[in-house]
Structures are given as C-alpha cells and as structure tokens.
N, CA, C and O atoms as a Tripos MOL2 file, in Angstrom:
@<TRIPOS>MOLECULE
protein
  164   163    41     0     0
PROTEIN
NO_CHARGES

@<TRIPOS>ATOM
      1 N          88.5910  101.5660  127.5890 N.3       1 MET1
      2 CA         87.9800  102.8750  127.3380 C.3       1 MET1
      3 C          89.0530  103.9510  127.1580 C.2       1 MET1
      4 O          88.8690  104.9150  126.4150 O.2       1 MET1
      5 N          90.1610  103.7660  127.8460 N.am      2 SER2
      6 CA         91.2340  104.7550  127.6990 C.3       2 SER2
      7 C          91.8550  104.6780  126.3080 C.2       2 SER2
      8 O          92.3000  105.6800  125.7490 O.2       2 SER2
      9 N          91.8740  103.4590  125.7640 N.am      3 GLN3
     10 CA         92.3960  103.3140  124.4000 C.3       3 GLN3
     11 C          91.5330  104.0790  123.4160 C.2       3 GLN3
     12 O          92.0400  104.7090  122.4880 O.2       3 GLN3
     13 N          90.2200  104.0200  123.6240 N.am      4 LEU4
     14 CA         89.3040  104.7130  122.7260 C.3       4 LEU4
     15 C          89.5060  106.2190  122.8080 C.2       4 LEU4
     16 O          89.5420  106.9020  121.7850 O.2       4 LEU4
     17 N          89.6360  106.7240  124.0000 N.am      5 SER5
     18 CA         89.8210  108.1720  124.1460 C.3       5 SER5
     19 C          91.1560  108.6010  123.5370 C.2       5 SER5
     20 O          91.2650  109.6890  122.9710 O.2       5 SER5
     21 N          92.1600  107.7470  123.6550 N.am      6 GLN6
     22 CA         93.4500  108.0590  123.0470 C.3       6 GLN6
     23 C          93.3170  108.1220  121.5320 C.2       6 GLN6
     24 O          93.8890  108.9980  120.8830 O.2       6 GLN6
     25 N          92.5630  107.1940  120.9820 N.am      7 LEU7
     26 CA         92.3390  107.1960  119.5370 C.3       7 LEU7
     27 C          91.5870  108.4440  119.1100 C.2       7 LEU7
     28 O          91.8870  109.0300  118.0690 O.2       7 LEU7
     29 N          90.6220  108.8460  119.9020 N.am      8 GLN8
     30 CA         89.8580  110.0450  119.5730 C.3       8 GLN8
     31 C          90.7580  111.2700  119.5920 C.2       8 GLN8
     32 O          90.6420  112.1450  118.7340 O.2       8 GLN8
     33 N          91.6520  111.3320  120.5680 N.am      9 GLN9
     34 CA         92.5770  112.4650  120.6380 C.3       9 GLN9
     35 C          93.4860  112.4780  119.4140 C.2       9 GLN9
     36 O          93.7470  113.5340  118.8380 O.2       9 GLN9
     37 N          93.9620  111.3050  119.0210 N.am     10 ASP10
     38 CA         94.8160  111.2160  117.8380 C.3      10 ASP10
     39 C          94.0560  111.6610  116.5970 C.2      10 ASP10
     40 O          94.6010  112.3560  115.7390 O.2      10 ASP10
     41 N          92.7940  111.2560  116.5110 N.am     11 LEU11
     42 CA         91.9720  111.6460  115.3650 C.3      11 LEU11
     43 C          91.8060  113.1500  115.3020 C.2      11 LEU11
     44 O          91.9490  113.7520  114.2380 O.2      11 LEU11
     45 N          91.5080  113.7530  116.4270 N.am     12 ILE12
     46 CA         91.3260  115.2080  116.4740 C.3      12 ILE12
     47 C          92.6160  115.9020  116.0540 C.2      12 ILE12
     48 O          92.5920  116.8730  115.2980 O.2      12 ILE12
     49 N          93.7430  115.3950  116.5500 N.am     13 TYR13
     50 CA         95.0290  115.9930  116.2030 C.3      13 TYR13
     51 C          95.2880  115.8890  114.7030 C.2      13 TYR13
     52 O          95.7120  116.8530  114.0660 O.2      13 TYR13
     53 N          95.0290  114.7110  114.1530 N.am     14 LEU14
     54 CA         95.2500  114.5210  112.7210 C.3      14 LEU14
     55 C          94.3320  115.4100  111.9000 C.2      14 LEU14
     56 O          94.7410  115.9480  110.8700 O.2      14 LEU14
     57 N          93.1040  115.5670  112.3480 N.am     15 LYS15
     58 CA         92.1670  116.4490  111.6390 C.3      15 LYS15
     59 C          92.7020  117.8790  111.6250 C.2      15 LYS15
     60 O          92.6610  118.5540  110.5960 O.2      15 LYS15
     61 N          93.1990  118.3290  112.7610 N.am     16 GLN16
     62 CA         93.7360  119.6890  112.8410 C.3      16 GLN16
     63 C          94.9210  119.8490  111.8990 C.2      16 GLN16
     64 O          95.0550  120.8690  111.2230 O.2      16 GLN16
     65 N          95.7780  118.8350  111.8600 N.am     17 GLN17
     66 CA         96.9260  118.8930  110.9610 C.3      17 GLN17
     67 C          96.4680  118.9940  109.5110 C.2      17 GLN17
     68 O          97.0060  119.7770  108.7290 O.2      17 GLN17
     69 N          95.4690  118.1910  109.1670 N.am     18 LEU18
     70 CA         94.9390  118.2120  107.8040 C.3      18 LEU18
     71 C          94.3930  119.5790  107.4530 C.2      18 LEU18
     72 O          94.6580  120.0980  106.3690 O.2      18 LEU18
     73 N          93.6360  120.1620  108.3580 N.am     19 ILE19
     74 CA         93.0510  121.4830  108.1130 C.3      19 ILE19
     75 C          94.1560  122.5160  107.9090 C.2      19 ILE19
     76 O          94.0790  123.3500  107.0070 O.2      19 ILE19
     77 N          95.1810  122.4530  108.7520 N.am     20 GLU20
     78 CA         96.2820  123.4110  108.6260 C.3      20 GLU20
     79 C          96.9740  123.2540  107.2740 C.2      20 GLU20
     80 O          97.3060  124.2410  106.6190 O.2      20 GLU20
     81 N          97.1840  122.0190  106.8700 N.am     21 ILE21
     82 CA         97.8470  121.7700  105.5870 C.3      21 ILE21
     83 C          96.9940  122.2870  104.4400 C.2      21 ILE21
     84 O          97.5040  122.9100  103.5090 O.2      21 ILE21
     85 N          95.6980  122.0260  104.5110 N.am     22 GLU22
     86 CA         94.8050  122.4970  103.4480 C.3      22 GLU22
     87 C          94.8100  124.0210  103.3850 C.2      22 GLU22
     88 O          94.8680  124.6010  102.3010 O.2      22 GLU22
     89 N          94.7490  124.6600  104.5340 N.am     23 MET23
     90 CA         94.7270  126.1180  104.5740 C.3      23 MET23
     91 C          96.0150  126.6800  103.9890 C.2      23 MET23
     92 O          95.9790  127.5770  103.1460 O.2      23 MET23
     93 N          97.1380  126.1610  104.4290 N.am     24 SER24
     94 CA         98.4220  126.6900  103.9730 C.3      24 SER24
     95 C          98.6250  126.4180  102.4890 C.2      24 SER24
     96 O          99.1930  127.2440  101.7750 O.2      24 SER24
     97 N          98.1630  125.2640  102.0260 N.am     25 SER25
     98 CA         98.3440  124.9490  100.6070 C.3      25 SER25
     99 C          97.4450  125.8270   99.7490 C.2      25 SER25
    100 O          97.7920  126.1480   98.6120 O.2      25 SER25
    101 N          96.2990  126.2130  100.2810 N.am     26 GLN26
    102 CA         95.3980  127.0730   99.5270 C.3      26 GLN26
    103 C          95.9520  128.4920   99.4390 C.2      26 GLN26
    104 O          95.8830  129.1260   98.3860 O.2      26 GLN26
    105 N          96.4970  128.9820  100.5350 N.am     27 THR27
    106 CA         96.9210  130.3760  100.5640 C.3      27 THR27
    107 C          98.2870  130.5750   99.9120 C.2      27 THR27
    108 O          98.4680  131.5070   99.1280 O.2      27 THR27
    109 N          99.2470  129.7070  100.2300 N.am     28 THR28
    110 CA        100.6100  129.9420   99.7720 C.3      28 THR28
    111 C         100.8810  129.3580   98.3960 C.2      28 THR28
    112 O         101.4040  130.0470   97.5210 O.2      28 THR28
    113 N         100.5290  128.0870   98.1960 N.am     29 SER29
    114 CA        100.8750  127.4480   96.9230 C.3      29 SER29
    115 C          99.6600  126.7700   96.3160 C.2      29 SER29
    116 O          99.2820  125.6690   96.7180 O.2      29 SER29
    117 N          99.0660  127.4250   95.3650 N.am     30 GLN30
    118 CA         97.8990  126.8560   94.7000 C.3      30 GLN30
    119 C          98.3070  125.7840   93.6980 C.2      30 GLN30
    120 O          97.4790  124.9770   93.2760 O.2      30 GLN30
    121 N          99.5610  125.7730   93.3230 N.am     31 ASN31
    122 CA         99.9930  124.8270   92.3010 C.3      31 ASN31
    123 C         100.5130  123.5110   92.8780 C.2      31 ASN31
    124 O         101.0390  122.6780   92.1400 O.2      31 ASN31
    125 N         100.3720  123.3190   94.1760 N.am     32 VAL32
    126 CA        100.8040  122.0570   94.7740 C.3      32 VAL32
    127 C          99.8180  120.9610   94.3830 C.2      32 VAL32
    128 O          98.6240  121.0440   94.6700 O.2      32 VAL32
    129 N         100.3410  119.9450   93.7300 N.am     33 VAL33
    130 CA         99.4560  118.8800   93.2610 C.3      33 VAL33
    131 C          99.0440  117.9900   94.4180 C.2      33 VAL33
    132 O          97.8640  117.6760   94.5780 O.2      33 VAL33
    133 N         100.0170  117.5820   95.2270 N.am     34 ASN34
    134 CA         99.7230  116.6630   96.3210 C.3      34 ASN34
    135 C         100.3510  117.1700   97.6170 C.2      34 ASN34
    136 O         101.5350  116.9330   97.8590 O.2      34 ASN34
    137 N          99.5780  117.8670   98.4550 N.am     35 PRO35
    138 CA        100.1180  118.4090   99.7110 C.3      35 PRO35
    139 C         100.6010  117.3270  100.6670 C.2      35 PRO35
    140 O         101.3800  117.6060  101.5780 O.2      35 PRO35
    141 N         100.1380  116.0820  100.4640 N.am     36 VAL36
    142 CA        100.5410  115.0050  101.3680 C.3      36 VAL36
    143 C         102.0480  114.7760  101.2910 C.2      36 VAL36
    144 O         102.6700  114.3680  102.2720 O.2      36 VAL36
    145 N         102.6270  115.0370  100.1320 N.am     37 GLU37
    146 CA        104.0580  114.8060   99.9640 C.3      37 GLU37
    147 C         104.8900  115.7750  100.7940 C.2      37 GLU37
    148 O         106.0650  115.5170  101.0580 O.2      37 GLU37
    149 N         104.2920  116.8810  101.2020 N.am     38 THR38
    150 CA        105.0450  117.8690  101.9690 C.3      38 THR38
    151 C         104.8750  117.6830  103.4710 C.2      38 THR38
    152 O         105.3150  118.5220  104.2570 O.2      38 THR38
    153 N         104.2340  116.5800  103.8720 N.am     39 LEU39
    154 CA        104.0530  116.3160  105.2960 C.3      39 LEU39
    155 C         105.4030  116.0570  105.9550 C.2      39 LEU39
    156 O         106.2380  115.3420  105.4010 O.2      39 LEU39
    157 N         105.6170  116.6280  107.1210 N.am     40 PRO40
    158 CA        106.9020  116.4340  107.8330 C.3      40 PRO40
    159 C         106.9670  115.1170  108.5850 C.2      40 PRO40
    160 O         107.1480  115.1020  109.8030 O.2      40 PRO40
    161 N         106.8220  114.0190  107.8740 N.am     41 PHE41
    162 CA        106.8980  112.7170  108.5420 C.3      41 PHE41
    163 C         108.1060  111.9510  108.0460 C.2      41 PHE41
    164 O         108.3490  110.8270  108.4870 O.2      41 PHE41
@<TRIPOS>BOND
     1     1     2 1
     2     2     3 1
     3     3     4 2
     4     3     5 am
     5     5     6 1
     6     6     7 1
     7     7     8 2
     8     7     9 am
     9     9    10 1
    10    10    11 1
    11    11    12 2
    12    11    13 am
    13    13    14 1
    14    14    15 1
    15    15    16 2
    16    15    17 am
    17    17    18 1
    18    18    19 1
    19    19    20 2
    20    19    21 am
    21    21    22 1
    22    22    23 1
    23    23    24 2
    24    23    25 am
    25    25    26 1
    26    26    27 1
    27    27    28 2
    28    27    29 am
    29    29    30 1
    30    30    31 1
    31    31    32 2
    32    31    33 am
    33    33    34 1
    34    34    35 1
    35    35    36 2
    36    35    37 am
    37    37    38 1
    38    38    39 1
    39    39    40 2
    40    39    41 am
    41    41    42 1
    42    42    43 1
    43    43    44 2
    44    43    45 am
    45    45    46 1
    46    46    47 1
    47    47    48 2
    48    47    49 am
    49    49    50 1
    50    50    51 1
    51    51    52 2
    52    51    53 am
    53    53    54 1
    54    54    55 1
    55    55    56 2
    56    55    57 am
    57    57    58 1
    58    58    59 1
    59    59    60 2
    60    59    61 am
    61    61    62 1
    62    62    63 1
    63    63    64 2
    64    63    65 am
    65    65    66 1
    66    66    67 1
    67    67    68 2
    68    67    69 am
    69    69    70 1
    70    70    71 1
    71    71    72 2
    72    71    73 am
    73    73    74 1
    74    74    75 1
    75    75    76 2
    76    75    77 am
    77    77    78 1
    78    78    79 1
    79    79    80 2
    80    79    81 am
    81    81    82 1
    82    82    83 1
    83    83    84 2
    84    83    85 am
    85    85    86 1
    86    86    87 1
    87    87    88 2
    88    87    89 am
    89    89    90 1
    90    90    91 1
    91    91    92 2
    92    91    93 am
    93    93    94 1
    94    94    95 1
    95    95    96 2
    96    95    97 am
    97    97    98 1
    98    98    99 1
    99    99   100 2
   100    99   101 am
   101   101   102 1
   102   102   103 1
   103   103   104 2
   104   103   105 am
   105   105   106 1
   106   106   107 1
   107   107   108 2
   108   107   109 am
   109   109   110 1
   110   110   111 1
   111   111   112 2
   112   111   113 am
   113   113   114 1
   114   114   115 1
   115   115   116 2
   116   115   117 am
   117   117   118 1
   118   118   119 1
   119   119   120 2
   120   119   121 am
   121   121   122 1
   122   122   123 1
   123   123   124 2
   124   123   125 am
   125   125   126 1
   126   126   127 1
   127   127   128 2
   128   127   129 am
   129   129   130 1
   130   130   131 1
   131   131   132 2
   132   131   133 am
   133   133   134 1
   134   134   135 1
   135   135   136 2
   136   135   137 am
   137   137   138 1
   138   138   139 1
   139   139   140 2
   140   139   141 am
   141   141   142 1
   142   142   143 1
   143   143   144 2
   144   143   145 am
   145   145   146 1
   146   146   147 1
   147   147   148 2
   148   147   149 am
   149   149   150 1
   150   150   151 1
   151   151   152 2
   152   151   153 am
   153   153   154 1
   154   154   155 1
   155   155   156 2
   156   155   157 am
   157   157   158 1
   158   158   159 1
   159   159   160 2
   160   159   161 am
   161   161   162 1
   162   162   163 1
   163   163   164 2
@<TRIPOS>SUBSTRUCTURE
     1 MET1         2 RESIDUE 1 A MET
     2 SER2         6 RESIDUE 1 A SER
     3 GLN3        10 RESIDUE 1 A GLN
     4 LEU4        14 RESIDUE 1 A LEU
     5 SER5        18 RESIDUE 1 A SER
     6 GLN6        22 RESIDUE 1 A GLN
     7 LEU7        26 RESIDUE 1 A LEU
     8 GLN8        30 RESIDUE 1 A GLN
     9 GLN9        34 RESIDUE 1 A GLN
    10 ASP10       38 RESIDUE 1 A ASP
    11 LEU11       42 RESIDUE 1 A LEU
    12 ILE12       46 RESIDUE 1 A ILE
    13 TYR13       50 RESIDUE 1 A TYR
    14 LEU14       54 RESIDUE 1 A LEU
    15 LYS15       58 RESIDUE 1 A LYS
    16 GLN16       62 RESIDUE 1 A GLN
    17 GLN17       66 RESIDUE 1 A GLN
    18 LEU18       70 RESIDUE 1 A LEU
    19 ILE19       74 RESIDUE 1 A ILE
    20 GLU20       78 RESIDUE 1 A GLU
    21 ILE21       82 RESIDUE 1 A ILE
    22 GLU22       86 RESIDUE 1 A GLU
    23 MET23       90 RESIDUE 1 A MET
    24 SER24       94 RESIDUE 1 A SER
    25 SER25       98 RESIDUE 1 A SER
    26 GLN26      102 RESIDUE 1 A GLN
    27 THR27      106 RESIDUE 1 A THR
    28 THR28      110 RESIDUE 1 A THR
    29 SER29      114 RESIDUE 1 A SER
    30 GLN30      118 RESIDUE 1 A GLN
    31 ASN31      122 RESIDUE 1 A ASN
    32 VAL32      126 RESIDUE 1 A VAL
    33 VAL33      130 RESIDUE 1 A VAL
    34 ASN34      134 RESIDUE 1 A ASN
    35 PRO35      138 RESIDUE 1 A PRO
    36 VAL36      142 RESIDUE 1 A VAL
    37 GLU37      146 RESIDUE 1 A GLU
    38 THR38      150 RESIDUE 1 A THR
    39 LEU39      154 RESIDUE 1 A LEU
    40 PRO40      158 RESIDUE 1 A PRO
    41 PHE41      162 RESIDUE 1 A PHE
C-alpha cells in the first residue's frame, strides 16, 4: 500500500510539473513546438 501512495505522490508531482511547463510555455514562448525538449532532465 505504501508503494501505491508513493506512486500517487509521484503522479501528482509530475502533473504539477506538466501544468507549470504548459503555463510557462503559453505565457513566455508561444512559438515553442515541443516544450518536452526543454525539460530539465
């Protein structure tokens, strides 16, 4: 059960990251074709 909750936390974190990326790409650079390439991974 702890593994499941850990996965849920990871999912929530990833969702937040996605939302932040979408927001920033919309406001700052509308011409970005693929925001995934700018991920800091």
